N, C-alpha and C positions, 0 to 999 in steps of 0.2 A: 171410557168416565168410571173413578171407582165406586164403587157399591157397596154396602152397609152392609156388615160382617153376615152370617146366615149362623153361625155357631160363637160358643161362647167362649170367651180366651183370658187365661190369671196372667197378670203382671205381679212378679215375684221380687221385684226390686224398681228403687225409685233414687235419683239424686236427691240432693239438696236444694235443689227450688223445684223437685215435686214433678220431674220430666222422668217418664217409664224406660228404665233401662233395659228387664230383662223378662223374660227371655227373648233373645232374638227374635224370632222368629214370629211375636207377639209384635215388633213392633212396628211395623210395618201394618200392619193389621188396623193398630192403633191410627196412624196416619190417615191413613186412609178413611178411616172411620170420620173423624173431627172435619179433613174438607168435604166428605158424602153430606154430613150433616152442615154445616154450611153452606151448603148447591140446595140441599134440603128440603132448608126450613127458613133459612132466611132471604130476606124481599131486599132487592138491590138499589131498589128506591129510596126505601131508610140511607140519608145521607152520612151519619156518622155512629159506630158504635154504641154511641152513649144513648140513642136512638132507640136500639133493637128493642124491643116487645121483654121484658124481662121474664115471662111467662115464657117466651118460645123459649130462651137459654136455659129456664126452669125443664124447659122439656124434653132438649135437646142433650143436657144433661145427663136426666134416668134415662132415655133413650142408650145414650153411650152405657150407660150399669149395666142396661138387661145383658151385654155383651161381652162388657170386659168386667171381670171380678179384679179388685184394689187389693191390697195387703191392709191390713186392718190396723189403722188409725192413720193412714196415709191419702184417707177420700179430701180432706181441705187442701192440705197440700199440691195434689195432682189436679184437683179443679183449679186452682187457683194459677196453672201452667197451663191448663188448659182454656180456661177465659183467656190468657194472654195470646194463646194459638189461636185461638178463633178470630181474635181481632186481627191478626195481621193475615189469617186465612181470607176475613170476609174484605180486608181494604183490596188486596191482590185481586178474588175474582171482580170486586165491582170494575178494579180498571182491569183487568182482561177485558171484562162483558164491554164492558163500557168503553172502551181503548173499539175495541171489533165494530162499535155503532158508529163511531166518530168517522172510520177509516170507508172513504171511497174509492170508487173503479181510478180516478185521478190523486188520488191520494199518494204519497210516498209514505210506509211503513220502517 
C-alpha cells in the first residue's frame, strides 16, 4: 500500500486541465498521495461521491498542500483536477473493496 509522503515536493509545471506535469520524480508521489488520502480519509459505505462530507474533502486538500508546493496561481486549477481524480479513485476503491466482499469461495472472478 502506498503511504503519504514524509517530505515536501514542489510541482513546477501544470497542464491546462490542472494535471501536474513536472518534475517527473514528483508525479508518482503526487498520484500515490491522492490514492492514500482517498483510502485513509473516506468512508467506503458512502454510496456516492456527492454524499462525501465536504469538510473531509477540505481536510484532504489541506493535507495534500502540506506536502506539495504548487506553482503560484495554479491552486484552483489543480484542485479542480484533483477533485476529479478523487472521484475516480473513490469509485475504483469502492468497487475493488466491495467486489472482494462479494466474492465467496464458490464464486468465479
